[in-house]
Backbone as CSV, one residue per row, in Angstrom:
resi,resn,N_x,N_y,N_z,CA_x,CA_y,CA_z,C_x,C_y,C_z
1,MET,88.248,34.010,-48.712,87.428,33.496,-47.594,87.976,32.153,-47.180
2,ALA,88.149,31.936,-45.905,88.749,30.690,-45.414,87.758,29.567,-45.529
3,PRO,88.220,28.350,-45.908,87.313,27.199,-46.020,86.798,26.783,-44.646
4,PRO,85.532,26.233,-44.651,84.977,25.811,-43.339,85.743,24.646,-42.742
5,SER,85.787,24.608,-41.489,86.521,23.549,-40.806,85.755,22.250,-40.897
6,SER,86.458,21.129,-41.082,85.814,19.803,-41.165,85.664,19.150,-39.801
7,ARG,86.104,19.788,-38.765,85.989,19.205,-37.412,84.585,19.392,-36.855
8,ARG,84.102,18.379,-36.180,82.750,18.415,-35.575,82.798,19.242,-34.292
9,SER,81.804,19.936,-34.057,81.729,20.753,-32.830,81.569,19.870,-31.609
10,GLY,81.812,20.444,-30.419,81.625,19.689,-29.177,80.180,19.290,-28.947
11,HIS,79.294,20.145,-29.395,77.861,19.830,-29.218,77.496,18.569,-29.988
12,SER,78.065,18.407,-31.184,77.777,17.228,-32.003,78.318,15.984,-31.325
13,ARG,79.500,16.082,-30.700,80.049,14.923,-30.010,79.162,14.526,-28.824
14,LYS,78.628,15.514,-28.133,77.718,15.184,-27.021,76.453,14.503,-27.499
15,ALA,75.966,14.948,-28.655,74.771,14.327,-29.208,75.054,12.884,-29.595
16,GLN,76.272,12.645,-30.171,76.620,11.284,-30.554,76.742,10.385,-29.323
17,TYR,77.351,10.929,-28.271,77.466,10.142,-27.031,76.097,9.816,-26.438
18,SER,75.201,10.778,-26.514,73.852,10.555,-25.966,73.115,9.468,-26.735
19,VAL,73.224,9.503,-28.068,72.566,8.477,-28.891,73.161,7.114,-28.612
20,PHE,74.513,7.072,-28.510,75.174,5.800,-28.252,74.752,5.236,-26.891
21,THR,74.713,6.146,-25.880,74.304,5.704,-24.538,72.872,5.170,-24.561
22,GLY,71.996,5.827,-25.321,70.604,5.355,-25.409,70.519,3.983,-26.023
23,TYR,71.331,3.740,-27.076,71.339,2.420,-27.704,71.811,1.354,-26.727
24,VAL,72.877,1.707,-25.985,73.422,0.742,-25.021,72.397,0.413,-23.948
25,LEU,71.752,1.454,-23.395,70.747,1.217,-22.355,69.567,0.415,-22.890
26,ALA,69.141,0.723,-24.124,68.034,-0.030,-24.716,68.412,-1.491,-24.889
27,ALA,69.635,-1.735,-25.314,70.077,-3.119,-25.487,70.120,-3.841,-24.151
28,ILE,70.640,-3.137,-23.130,70.689,-3.743,-21.794,69.276,-4.040,-21.290
29,GLY,68.360,-3.083,-21.485,66.980,-3.292,-21.048,66.332,-4.450,-21.769
30,ALA,66.562,-4.544,-23.085,65.993,-5.664,-23.841,66.559,-6.984,-23.364
31,LEU,67.898,-6.992,-23.076,68.521,-8.214,-22.580,67.923,-8.624,-21.240
32,ILE,67.781,-7.621,-20.335,67.214,-7.927,-19.021,65.769,-8.428,-19.164
33,GLY,64.980,-7.795,-20.050,63.605,-8.236,-20.260,63.538,-9.641,-20.792
34,ALA,64.451,-9.954,-21.732,64.459,-11.313,-22.273,64.796,-12.329,-21.202
35,ILE,65.776,-11.962,-20.335,66.139,-12.871,-19.242,64.964,-13.081,-18.295
36,LEU,64.294,-11.971,-17.920,63.157,-12.091,-17.023,62.021,-12.888,-17.652
37,LEU,61.789,-12.696,-18.953,60.744,-13.455,-19.631,61.061,-14.938,-19.634
38,ALA,62.353,-15.246,-19.901,62.750,-16.657,-19.893,62.562,-17.268,-18.509
39,ILE,62.941,-16.486,-17.474,62.788,-17.005,-16.105,61.318,-17.233,-15.778
40,SER,60.442,-16.274,-16.179,59.013,-16.406,-15.872,58.382,-17.583,-16.602
41,LEU,58.876,-17.857,-17.829,58.347,-19.012,-18.556,58.873,-20.321,-17.985
42,TRP,60.097,-20.300,-17.536,60.696,-21.514,-16.990,60.183,-21.828,-15.589
43,SER,59.991,-20.746,-14.777,59.498,-20.915,-13.401,58.486,-19.805,-13.100
44,PRO,57.180,-20.056,-13.334,56.165,-19.005,-13.150,56.085,-18.458,-11.733
45,SER,56.472,-19.252,-10.744,56.364,-18.791,-9.358,57.587,-18.024,-8.888
46,ALA,58.538,-17.813,-9.774,59.776,-17.165,-9.344,59.553,-15.724,-8.924
47,PHE,58.585,-15.044,-9.561,58.336,-13.633,-9.255,57.102,-13.437,-8.373
48,GLY,56.667,-14.514,-7.686,55.507,-14.391,-6.809,55.715,-13.377,-5.702
49,ALA,56.907,-13.374,-5.127,57.184,-12.427,-4.048,57.126,-10.999,-4.544
50,LEU,57.642,-10.770,-5.779,57.601,-9.418,-6.325,56.166,-8.974,-6.597
51,ARG,55.388,-9.899,-7.193,53.989,-9.548,-7.451,53.249,-9.274,-6.157
52,GLY,53.524,-10.127,-5.130,52.879,-9.891,-3.838,53.256,-8.543,-3.255
53,GLY,54.532,-8.197,-3.368,54.945,-6.892,-2.870,54.275,-5.755,-3.610
54,ALA,54.155,-5.922,-4.931,53.472,-4.877,-5.714,52.007,-4.745,-5.308
55,HIS,51.341,-5.895,-5.104,49.936,-5.853,-4.661,49.813,-5.185,-3.305
56,ASP,50.767,-5.524,-2.410,50.720,-4.901,-1.085,50.933,-3.398,-1.182
57,ALA,51.742,-2.986,-2.136,52.031,-1.557,-2.259,50.803,-0.778,-2.729
58,VAL,50.027,-1.377,-3.634,48.851,-0.654,-4.171,47.579,-0.969,-3.393
59,GLN,47.656,-1.850,-2.377,46.455,-2.227,-1.619,45.778,-1.049,-0.940
60,PRO,46.505,-0.125,-0.294,45.818,1.041,0.301,45.057,1.875,-0.720
61,VAL,45.664,2.016,-1.908,44.982,2.786,-2.956,43.708,2.072,-3.393
62,GLY,43.769,0.736,-3.514,42.571,-0.024,-3.879,41.479,0.075,-2.830
63,ASN,41.865,0.015,-1.543,40.868,0.160,-0.479,40.203,1.532,-0.529
64,ALA,41.013,2.554,-0.725,40.443,3.902,-0.794,39.484,4.033,-1.972
65,SER,39.849,3.426,-3.104,38.972,3.477,-4.270,37.661,2.732,-4.022
66,ALA,37.759,1.550,-3.376,36.547,0.776,-3.080,35.639,1.527,-2.114
67,GLN,36.214,2.132,-1.095,35.422,2.907,-0.149,34.752,4.093,-0.826
68,ALA,35.473,4.715,-1.752,34.882,5.846,-2.477,33.694,5.383,-3.318
69,ARG,33.830,4.212,-3.991,32.706,3.693,-4.778,31.520,3.358,-3.897
70,THR,31.799,2.715,-2.743,30.712,2.355,-1.832,30.008,3.586,-1.286
71,SER,30.816,4.588,-0.898,30.218,5.815,-0.378,29.390,6.514,-1.443
72,GLY,29.906,6.525,-2.682,29.159,7.147,-3.767,27.855,6.437,-4.036
73,ALA,27.903,5.093,-4.033,26.670,4.333,-4.254,25.676,4.581,-3.130
74,GLY,26.174,4.613,-1.872,25.273,4.885,-0.754,24.673,6.280,-0.823
75,LEU,25.475,7.256,-1.253,24.980,8.625,-1.355,23.868,8.725,-2.395
76,PHE,24.128,8.162,-3.594,23.109,8.226,-4.646,21.876,7.411,-4.266
77,GLY,22.119,6.265,-3.573,20.970,5.485,-3.118,20.134,6.252,-2.102
78,GLY,20.807,6.981,-1.218,20.068,7.797,-0.252,19.267,8.901,-0.915
79,ILE,19.848,9.514,-1.944,19.128,10.562,-2.673,17.892,9.990,-3.352
80,ARG,18.043,8.825,-4.022,16.893,8.197,-4.664,15.835,7.810,-3.637
81,ALA,16.279,7.257,-2.498,15.324,6.867,-1.462,14.582,8.073,-0.911
82,TYR,15.282,9.212,-0.794,14.630,10.423,-0.279,13.509,10.874,-1.198
83,PHE,13.781,10.878,-2.511,12.764,11.354,-3.449,11.610,10.358,-3.595
84,HIS,11.869,9.072,-3.327,10.809,8.076,-3.436,10.158,7.757,-2.093
85,ALA,10.604,8.406,-1.033,10.099,8.071,0.296,8.606,8.360,0.423
86,ALA,8.149,9.483,-0.136,6.743,9.854,0.015,5.824,8.815,-0.612
87,SER,6.101,8.428,-1.861,5.245,7.441,-2.523,5.342,6.083,-1.844
88,GLN,6.539,5.717,-1.397,6.682,4.436,-0.717,5.936,4.423,0.610
89,ASN,6.000,5.524,1.363,5.279,5.590,2.632,3.776,5.521,2.411
90,ALA,3.287,6.215,1.380,1.852,6.166,1.090,1.423,4.760,0.719
91,GLN,2.230,4.072,-0.073,1.896,2.704,-0.463,1.916,1.777,0.740
92,LEU,2.907,1.940,1.631,2.978,1.108,2.821,1.794,1.359,3.750
93,ARG,1.394,2.635,3.888,0.227,2.930,4.726,-1.031,2.288,4.166
94,GLU,-1.184,2.350,2.831,-2.344,1.729,2.203,-2.347,0.218,2.425
95,GLU,-1.177,-0.408,2.279,-1.092,-1.851,2.486,-1.369,-2.218,3.941
96,MET,-0.868,-1.418,4.882,-1.125,-1.694,6.294,-2.590,-1.529,6.624
97,GLU,-3.245,-0.515,6.039,-4.663,-0.313,6.294,-5.481,-1.473,5.750
98,LEU,-5.163,-1.920,4.542,-5.866,-3.063,3.965,-5.633,-4.326,4.796
99,ALA,-4.383,-4.521,5.245,-4.085,-5.698,6.060,-4.848,-5.658,7.380
100,ARG,-4.962,-4.482,7.967,-5.697,-4.360,9.223,-7.174,-4.646,9.019
101,VAL,-7.724,-4.136,7.912,-9.134,-4.393,7.621,-9.368,-5.878,7.394
102,ARG,-8.499,-6.506,6.607,-8.648,-7.936,6.328,-8.538,-8.760,7.610
103,LEU,-7.594,-8.404,8.483,-7.440,-9.133,9.734,-8.671,-8.967,10.614
104,THR,-9.187,-7.755,10.695,-10.373,-7.513,11.515,-11.572,-8.273,10.977
105,GLU,-11.750,-8.239,9.667,-12.876,-8.959,9.078,-12.738,-10.462,9.288
106,ALA,-11.503,-10.972,9.150,-11.290,-12.403,9.357,-11.624,-12.807,10.793
107,GLN,-11.198,-11.982,11.756,-11.515,-12.284,13.146,-13.015,-12.222,13.399
108,ALA,-13.660,-11.206,12.799,-15.098,-11.080,12.992,-15.854,-12.238,12.365
109,VAL,-15.457,-12.647,11.162,-16.120,-13.773,10.491,-15.901,-15.060,11.266
110,GLU,-14.682,-15.258,11.774,-14.408,-16.456,12.564,-15.287,-16.501,13.811
111,GLN,-15.395,-15.365,14.495,-16.235,-15.320,15.684,-17.697,-15.528,15.324
112,GLU,-18.124,-14.946,14.193,-19.507,-15.117,13.763,-19.806,-16.572,13.431
113,ASN,-18.870,-17.245,12.783,-19.065,-18.655,12.462,-19.196,-19.505,13.719
114,VAL,-18.322,-19.228,14.700,-18.393,-19.972,15.953,-19.734,-19.739,16.633
115,ARG,-20.164,-18.467,16.654,-21.439,-18.152,17.315,-22.613,-18.829,16.618
116,LEU,-22.617,-18.792,15.286,-23.731,-19.403,14.562,-23.741,-20.919,14.714
117,LYS,-22.564,-21.518,14.662,-22.506,-22.963,14.793,-22.922,-23.426,16.181
118,LEU,-22.523,-22.674,17.197,-22.858,-23.068,18.559,-24.319,-22.801,18.897
119,LEU,-24.853,-21.672,18.450,-26.198,-21.275,18.846,-27.267,-21.710,17.855
120,LEU,-26.990,-21.594,16.577,-28.015,-21.852,15.573,-27.676,-23.011,14.647
121,GLY,-26.446,-23.440,14.671,-26.057,-24.526,13.783,-26.060,-24.126,12.326
122,LEU,-25.873,-22.844,12.031,-25.895,-22.359,10.661,-24.476,-22.274,10.129
123,LYS,-24.373,-22.291,8.810,-23.078,-22.173,8.147,-23.139,-21.019,7.174
124,GLU,-22.141,-20.132,7.276,-22.103,-18.965,6.407,-21.372,-19.288,5.121
125,ASP,-22.006,-18.973,3.984,-21.418,-19.223,2.670,-20.839,-17.941,2.113
126,GLU,-19.898,-18.088,1.184,-19.338,-16.938,0.503,-20.389,-16.299,-0.401
127,VAL,-20.353,-14.980,-0.490,-21.336,-14.240,-1.286,-20.667,-13.779,-2.574
128,GLU,-21.259,-14.144,-3.693,-20.760,-13.683,-4.983,-21.421,-12.358,-5.320
129,PRO,-20.656,-11.323,-5.642,-21.252,-10.012,-5.913,-22.132,-10.042,-7.154
130,VAL,-23.167,-9.202,-7.125,-24.044,-9.052,-8.278,-23.326,-8.330,-9.404
131,ALA,-22.544,-7.321,-9.049,-21.809,-6.544,-10.043,-20.628,-5.872,-9.361
132,VAL,-19.596,-5.620,-10.145,-18.447,-4.823,-9.704,-18.369,-3.626,-10.639
133,THR,-18.446,-2.434,-10.077,-18.554,-1.244,-10.908,-17.803,-0.090,-10.274
134,ARG,-17.773,1.010,-10.981,-17.070,2.196,-10.504,-18.011,3.090,-9.713
135,LEU,-17.500,3.649,-8.630,-18.242,4.654,-7.880,-18.099,5.978,-8.617
136,ILE,-19.188,6.426,-9.244,-19.116,7.589,-10.127,-18.885,8.872,-9.354
137,GLY,-19.582,9.053,-8.271,-19.448,10.289,-7.506,-20.210,10.188,-6.206
138,SER,-19.943,11.142,-5.315,-20.623,11.174,-4.023,-20.740,12.616,-3.564
139,SER,-21.728,12.868,-2.739,-21.943,14.207,-2.194,-21.112,14.348,-0.930
140,ALA,-20.251,15.357,-0.916,-19.353,15.542,0.229,-19.705,16.762,1.066
141,SER,-20.518,17.687,0.537,-20.813,18.917,1.259,-22.295,19.066,1.589
142,SER,-23.149,18.275,0.983,-24.574,18.371,1.247,-24.917,17.760,2.600
143,SER,-26.086,18.159,3.130,-26.550,17.569,4.386,-26.997,16.131,4.182
144,ARG,-27.348,15.763,2.953,-27.655,14.378,2.609,-26.442,13.770,1.932
145,ARG,-26.219,12.500,2.171,-25.031,11.829,1.677,-25.433,10.702,0.729
146,PHE,-25.302,10.985,-0.571,-25.620,10.016,-1.607,-24.375,9.758,-2.456
147,ALA,-24.422,8.659,-3.189,-23.382,8.333,-4.165,-24.047,7.656,-5.353
148,TYR,-23.306,7.543,-6.440,-23.850,6.961,-7.665,-22.852,5.952,-8.220
149,ILE,-23.363,4.836,-8.696,-22.519,3.789,-9.272,-22.936,3.546,-10.719
150,GLY,-22.037,2.976,-11.496,-22.293,2.746,-12.910,-22.893,1.396,-13.206
151,ALA,-23.831,0.951,-12.414,-24.553,-0.298,-12.649,-25.985,-0.110,-12.201
152,GLY,-26.931,-0.676,-12.946,-28.344,-0.510,-12.621,-29.113,-1.806,-12.764
153,SER,-30.389,-1.668,-13.049,-31.266,-2.836,-13.132,-30.841,-3.786,-14.247
154,ARG,-30.255,-3.243,-15.305,-29.769,-4.114,-16.375,-28.698,-5.061,-15.882
155,ASN,-27.944,-4.670,-14.868,-26.886,-5.508,-14.298,-27.373,-6.353,-13.132
156,GLY,-28.677,-6.299,-12.827,-29.208,-7.079,-11.713,-29.228,-6.361,-10.386
157,VAL,-28.903,-5.071,-10.380,-28.895,-4.305,-9.136,-30.322,-3.959,-8.738
158,GLN,-30.638,-4.123,-7.449,-31.972,-3.845,-6.927,-31.858,-3.014,-5.652
159,PRO,-32.901,-2.238,-5.338,-32.880,-1.462,-4.087,-32.685,-2.371,-2.878
160,GLY,-31.919,-1.892,-1.918,-31.652,-2.648,-0.704,-30.343,-3.396,-0.710
161,MET,-29.755,-3.614,-1.887,-28.489,-4.345,-1.945,-27.366,-3.513,-1.329
162,SER,-26.437,-4.195,-0.702,-25.340,-3.508,-0.016,-24.212,-3.198,-0.989
163,ILE,-23.512,-2.091,-0.706,-22.373,-1.646,-1.510,-21.143,-1.650,-0.611
164,ARG,-20.099,-2.298,-1.070,-18.866,-2.341,-0.282,-17.664,-2.144,-1.185
165,SER,-16.608,-1.611,-0.580,-15.329,-1.436,-1.252,-14.352,-2.455,-0.667
166,PRO,-13.112,-2.500,-1.150,-12.148,-3.420,-0.529,-11.913,-3.151,0.949
167,HIS,-12.245,-1.941,1.426,-12.030,-1.616,2.827,-13.223,-1.973,3.707
168,GLY,-14.432,-1.940,3.175,-15.596,-2.224,3.999,-16.871,-1.695,3.366
169,VAL,-17.920,-1.577,4.211,-19.242,-1.168,3.742,-19.228,0.309,3.361
170,VAL,-19.865,0.622,2.226,-20.011,1.998,1.774,-21.431,2.499,1.986
171,GLY,-22.405,1.680,1.669,-23.794,2.093,1.812,-24.733,1.045,1.263
172,ARG,-25.919,1.505,0.825,-26.952,0.609,0.354,-27.663,1.233,-0.840
173,VAL,-28.073,0.400,-1.782,-28.756,0.893,-2.975,-30.099,1.487,-2.572
174,LEU,-30.324,2.735,-2.982,-31.567,3.422,-2.648,-32.575,3.321,-3.786
175,GLU,-32.117,3.558,-4.999,-32.979,3.431,-6.164,-32.111,3.125,-7.374
176,THR,-32.696,2.492,-8.370,-31.933,2.050,-9.529,-32.495,2.633,-10.810
177,GLY,-31.613,2.864,-11.766,-31.974,3.166,-13.136,-31.566,1.998,-14.011
178,THR,-31.592,2.208,-15.309,-31.214,1.119,-16.203,-29.728,0.814,-16.119
179,ASN,-28.903,1.858,-16.103,-27.455,1.664,-16.119,-26.740,2.327,-14.950
180,SER,-27.476,2.861,-13.999,-26.866,3.498,-12.838,-27.797,3.362,-11.643
181,SER,-27.247,3.618,-10.469,-28.026,3.507,-9.235,-27.586,4.582,-8.261
182,ARG,-28.526,4.967,-7.391,-28.215,5.933,-6.349,-28.041,5.183,-5.032
183,ILE,-26.993,5.565,-4.308,-26.606,4.876,-3.085,-26.805,5.792,-1.888
184,LEU,-27.383,5.252,-0.842,-27.469,5.959,0.438,-26.234,5.591,1.252
185,LEU,-25.351,6.558,1.465,-24.114,6.295,2.190,-24.389,6.105,3.679
186,LEU,-23.477,5.429,4.347,-23.638,5.181,5.784,-23.630,6.477,6.578
187,THR,-22.999,7.514,6.066,-22.902,8.768,6.808,-24.131,9.654,6.628
188,ASP,-25.111,9.243,5.814,-26.332,10.030,5.662,-27.096,10.049,6.974
189,SER,-27.794,11.148,7.226,-28.509,11.309,8.498,-29.671,10.329,8.653
190,GLU,-30.123,9.691,7.573,-31.222,8.730,7.653,-30.736,7.287,7.586
191,SER,-29.425,7.082,7.633,-28.870,5.732,7.563,-28.695,5.159,8.962
192,VAL,-29.190,3.939,9.148,-29.038,3.220,10.414,-28.567,1.804,10.095
193,LEU,-27.441,1.405,10.668,-26.861,0.098,10.381,-26.570,-0.644,11.679
194,PRO,-27.128,-1.847,11.866,-26.784,-2.646,13.063,-25.338,-3.137,12.975
195,VAL,-24.581,-2.900,14.017,-23.176,-3.295,14.049,-22.861,-3.941,15.386
196,ARG,-21.676,-4.489,15.458,-21.149,-5.013,16.725,-19.640,-4.795,16.735
197,ARG,-19.087,-4.754,17.948,-17.646,-4.620,18.059,-16.990,-5.910,17.594
198,ALA,-15.909,-5.776,16.817,-15.321,-6.943,16.163,-14.755,-7.945,17.158
199,THR,-14.393,-7.500,18.347,-13.718,-8.391,19.291,-14.662,-9.102,20.243
200,ASP,-15.926,-8.695,20.289,-16.864,-9.334,21.209,-18.283,-9.142,20.701
201,GLU,-19.262,-9.294,21.591,-20.676,-9.226,21.225,-21.324,-7.911,21.642
202,VAL,-20.566,-6.840,21.778,-21.145,-5.536,22.083,-21.839,-5.022,20.823
203,VAL,-23.178,-4.929,20.888,-23.960,-4.549,19.707,-24.380,-3.087,19.818
204,ALA,-24.593,-2.472,18.645,-24.946,-1.059,18.601,-25.551,-0.752,17.244
205,PHE,-25.963,0.502,17.074,-26.402,1.016,15.788,-25.395,2.066,15.328
206,ALA,-25.013,1.991,14.052,-24.166,3.018,13.439,-25.076,3.960,12.673
207,GLU,-25.245,5.158,13.190,-26.165,6.126,12.594,-25.369,7.247,11.922
208,GLY,-25.756,7.588,10.695,-25.092,8.672,9.995,-25.405,10.023,10.629
209,ARG,-24.421,10.904,10.641,-24.613,12.240,11.216,-24.722,13.318,10.147
210,GLY,-24.491,12.958,8.876,-24.566,13.943,7.808,-23.329,14.807,7.659
211,ASP,-22.288,14.533,8.446,-21.060,15.329,8.366,-19.837,14.477,8.051
212,GLY,-20.066,13.275,7.538,-18.968,12.383,7.201,-18.573,11.427,8.304
213,LEU,-19.218,11.533,9.480,-18.916,10.654,10.604,-20.142,9.821,10.960
214,LEU,-19.928,8.824,11.820,-20.997,7.945,12.288,-21.127,8.067,13.806
215,ARG,-22.362,7.983,14.238,-22.625,7.930,15.670,-22.884,6.481,16.055
216,ILE,-22.081,5.960,16.973,-22.259,4.602,17.466,-23.144,4.677,18.725
217,ARG,-24.366,4.143,18.614,-25.319,4.194,19.730,-25.511,2.785,20.275
218,LEU,-25.084,2.595,21.526,-25.191,1.283,22.152,-26.646,0.916,22.398
219,ILE,-26.959,-0.358,22.220,-28.316,-0.832,22.498,-28.505,-1.021,23.996
220,ASN,-27.530,-1.610,24.654,-27.594,-1.824,26.094,-26.870,-0.679,26.795
221,LEU,-27.645,0.218,27.376,-27.060,1.373,28.055,-26.568,0.977,29.440
222,GLY,-25.666,1.734,29.945,-25.053,1.459,31.237,-23.598,1.874,31.172
223,LEU,-22.721,1.037,31.711,-21.297,1.322,31.656,-20.819,1.164,30.217
224,ASN,-20.267,2.243,29.666,-19.822,2.228,28.270,-18.498,1.466,28.173
225,PRO,-18.475,0.323,27.456,-17.237,-0.458,27.366,-16.347,-0.053,26.197
226,LEU,-16.772,0.930,25.413,-16.037,1.272,24.201,-14.797,2.097,24.515
227,LYS,-13.851,2.051,23.603,-12.627,2.856,23.720,-12.159,3.223,22.320
228,PRO,-11.468,4.342,22.187,-10.985,4.750,20.856,-10.152,3.659,20.199
229,GLY,-10.369,3.484,18.908,-9.661,2.455,18.167,-10.452,1.183,17.964
230,ASP,-11.596,1.050,18.660,-12.434,-0.132,18.470,-12.949,-0.189,17.032
231,VAL,-12.936,-1.373,16.458,-13.414,-1.585,15.096,-14.788,-2.232,15.154
232,PHE,-15.714,-1.688,14.362,-17.071,-2.218,14.307,-17.317,-2.851,12.944
233,VAL,-18.045,-3.970,12.976,-18.395,-4.699,11.761,-19.899,-4.909,11.741
234,THR,-20.407,-5.280,10.580,-21.842,-5.549,10.470,-22.197,-6.752,11.325
235,SER,-23.367,-6.671,11.977,-23.825,-7.769,12.829,-24.708,-8.755,12.085
236,GLY,-25.243,-8.363,10.932,-26.164,-9.223,10.201,-27.609,-9.015,10.575
237,ALA,-27.872,-8.271,11.648,-29.254,-7.991,12.057,-29.914,-7.078,11.031
238,GLY,-31.197,-7.279,10.825,-31.928,-6.483,9.853,-31.979,-7.128,8.488
239,GLY,-30.990,-7.977,8.172,-31.039,-8.758,6.955,-30.412,-8.135,5.732
240,TYR,-30.063,-6.841,5.765,-29.521,-6.206,4.567,-28.066,-6.594,4.325
241,TYR,-27.225,-6.501,5.361,-25.784,-6.696,5.206,-25.383,-8.025,5.823
242,ARG,-24.501,-8.736,5.130,-23.985,-9.966,5.714,-23.065,-9.626,6.887
243,PRO,-22.971,-10.479,7.878,-22.188,-10.155,9.078,-20.693,-10.219,8.825
244,GLY,-19.978,-9.463,9.641,-18.524,-9.532,9.639,-17.814,-8.623,8.671
245,VAL,-18.504,-7.634,8.069,-17.875,-6.724,7.128,-17.492,-5.438,7.871
246,ALA,-16.283,-4.948,7.647,-15.790,-3.775,8.366,-16.657,-2.556,8.082
247,VAL,-16.902,-1.757,9.127,-17.757,-0.577,9.002,-17.018,0.690,9.428
248,ALA,-16.558,0.744,10.680,-16.039,1.998,11.208,-15.029,1.744,12.312
249,VAL,-14.260,2.798,12.609,-13.294,2.798,13.712,-13.680,3.924,14.662
250,LEU,-13.763,3.626,15.945,-14.206,4.607,16.940,-13.126,5.659,17.164
251,ASN,-13.529,6.932,17.089,-12.608,8.041,17.337,-12.783,8.646,18.719
252,GLU,-14.037,8.712,19.178,-14.354,9.420,20.419,-15.436,8.668,21.178
253,VAL,-15.317,8.637,22.475,-16.292,7.954,23.326,-17.277,8.965,23.881
254,THR,-18.582,8.618,23.831,-19.656,9.437,24.390,-20.398,8.630,25.447
255,PRO,-21.262,9.279,26.235,-21.954,8.530,27.291,-22.759,7.334,26.789
256,ASP,-23.383,7.431,25.598,-24.211,6.329,25.097,-23.557,5.571,23.945
257,GLY,-22.289,5.804,23.687,-21.625,5.099,22.598,-20.344,5.804,22.185
258,GLY,-20.370,6.405,21.003,-19.180,7.101,20.537,-19.369,7.663,19.143
259,VAL,-18.328,8.298,18.658,-18.297,8.857,17.307,-17.198,8.123,16.547
260,ALA,-17.519,7.674,15.342,-16.589,6.859,14.566,-16.469,7.399,13.154
261,ARG,-15.427,6.986,12.476,-15.233,7.318,11.063,-15.366,6.052,10.240
262,MET,-15.878,6.217,9.016,-16.005,5.079,8.116,-14.626,4.564,7.713
263,ILE,-14.483,3.265,7.644,-13.241,2.682,7.145,-13.175,2.825,5.629
264,ALA,-14.308,2.627,4.956,-14.375,2.744,3.493,-14.803,4.163,3.131
265,ASP,-13.851,5.057,2.980,-14.148,6.441,2.644,-14.604,6.522,1.187
266,PRO,-15.830,6.984,0.903,-16.298,7.051,-0.491,-15.440,7.951,-1.366
267,LEU,-14.875,9.012,-0.792,-14.063,9.929,-1.590,-12.767,9.284,-2.057
268,ALA,-12.329,8.239,-1.387,-11.089,7.560,-1.752,-11.353,6.202,-2.390
269,THR,-12.580,5.979,-2.857,-12.961,4.686,-3.418,-13.213,4.819,-4.914
270,ASP,-12.639,3.929,-5.694,-12.858,3.907,-7.144,-13.886,2.855,-7.539
271,PHE,-13.629,1.615,-7.146,-14.505,0.522,-7.534,-15.180,-0.079,-6.301
272,VAL,-16.414,-0.496,-6.482,-17.186,-1.111,-5.414,-17.865,-2.363,-5.965
273,SER,-18.285,-3.230,-5.067,-19.041,-4.417,-5.440,-20.448,-4.308,-4.868
274,VAL,-21.405,-4.769,-5.644,-22.805,-4.786,-5.231,-23.130,-6.197,-4.769
275,GLU,-23.523,-6.348,-3.510,-23.819,-7.659,-2.961,-25.324,-7.807,-2.745
276,PRO,-25.840,-9.005,-2.917,-27.291,-9.201,-2.740,-27.708,-9.006,-1.294
277,VAL,-28.997,-8.788,-1.101,-29.537,-8.672,0.255,-29.228,-9.965,0.998
278,TRP,-28.719,-9.821,2.238,-28.246,-10.982,2.971,-29.386,-11.952,3.284
279,GLN,-30.451,-11.459,3.884,-31.607,-12.289,4.228,-32.859,-11.533,3.821
280,LEU,-33.363,-11.824,2.626,-34.494,-11.084,2.079,-35.737,-11.244,2.933
281,GLN,-35.943,-12.443,3.475,-37.134,-12.671,4.305,-37.102,-11.808,5.555
282,ALA,-35.915,-11.673,6.154,-35.801,-10.837,7.346,-36.046,-9.380,7.008
283,VAL,-35.636,-8.945,5.808,-35.849,-7.558,5.401,-37.330,-7.284,5.208
284,VAL,-38.027,-8.215,4.558,-39.453,-8.021,4.282,-40.253,-7.976,5.565
285,SER,-39.910,-8.833,6.526,-40.689,-8.922,7.768,-40.187,-8.010,8.869
286,SER,-39.161,-7.207,8.573,-38.576,-6.356,9.610,-39.552,-5.273,10.037
287,THR,-39.582,-5.006,11.334,-40.450,-3.948,11.873,-39.658,-2.943,12.686
288,ILE,-38.336,-2.885,12.466,-37.508,-1.946,13.215,-37.862,-0.529,12.776
289,PRO,-38.242,0.366,13.681,-38.630,1.728,13.290,-37.551,2.438,12.476
290,ALA,-36.298,2.214,12.839,-35.229,2.893,12.113,-35.193,2.452,10.662
291,GLU,-35.466,1.164,10.405,-35.458,0.680,9.034,-36.643,1.226,8.258
292,GLU,-37.800,1.380,8.923,-38.949,1.960,8.250,-38.680,3.415,7.892
293,SER,-38.043,4.133,8.815,-37.692,5.517,8.529,-36.727,5.592,7.365
294,PHE,-35.807,4.653,7.304,-34.839,4.601,6.203,-35.559,4.444,4.866
295,ALA,-36.548,3.524,4.802,-37.272,3.281,3.552,-38.116,4.473,3.161
296,ASN,-38.702,5.166,4.149,-39.562,6.301,3.826,-38.771,7.477,3.266
297,GLN,-37.465,7.497,3.585,-36.639,8.611,3.082,-36.058,8.325,1.709
298,GLY,-36.411,7.209,1.104,-35.789,6.808,-0.143,-36.531,7.238,-1.384
299,SER,-37.206,8.388,-1.409,-37.911,8.852,-2.596,-36.953,9.591,-3.508
300,PRO,-37.237,9.617,-4.822,-36.332,10.292,-5.758,-36.234,11.787,-5.523
301,ASN,-37.181,12.395,-4.767,-37.163,13.845,-4.572,-36.244,14.268,-3.433
302,ASP,-35.608,13.274,-2.751,-34.727,13.649,-1.632,-33.524,14.369,-2.142
């Protein structure tokens, strides 16, 4: 058998050349890197033009990336806003309604103060509530409209005291127990409340219709000055309710007045305040037939 040849194959020589070339290139690259490092340490601004060119080269890619992030954030923000739009709109409507009620009451109180100071020289004081309690329930389908609160004689509540929510008047205490009371709502068919238009001295009676609405009956008949959207507040007549508290908003005009809805909806009310009778002497000496009818309907068997 012939001995193997000691000569290297051509493939081995190519491999050796490739390794040698790699070493040479690596050495050249290391030398160039060392030179560039020395230059950058000696003169940091020497490669400013190169860095600027590199930044300019990648600038379009950076802009596209930034736009993509902005678009993505806007898209997700729009999705979140869509799902939260309903609750936000409801909250804004509630805040606008409260602001409108507060503005109307403020205007009415201001006008009432001016009228009292000019005509009677009286000054209206702030009323501290007798109690603040929860509205337990109300009748929504019966022909009579009653409600119940979680405060009674033990808390100082007495028949005749007015009940109001943050939106306006709810009704009046009809009878009391030790820890609860029954309320005659403004929408009851036997409820009569003296009111006036918040913007002027147009006076009327707000009479309950038993269907959740109020009938606004003008005292001075003739040309009806009312229009839809008019806000009515308590006038203070009769002595039960202090003047300037929001009552109703007119929905429809009739020949002798109009039809209005309560601003303080009992079905949407959680907590109410019990306020003392505004002028007890006026209540005791009152001879208004409507008020007498109101008192006669206040038996526990109703």
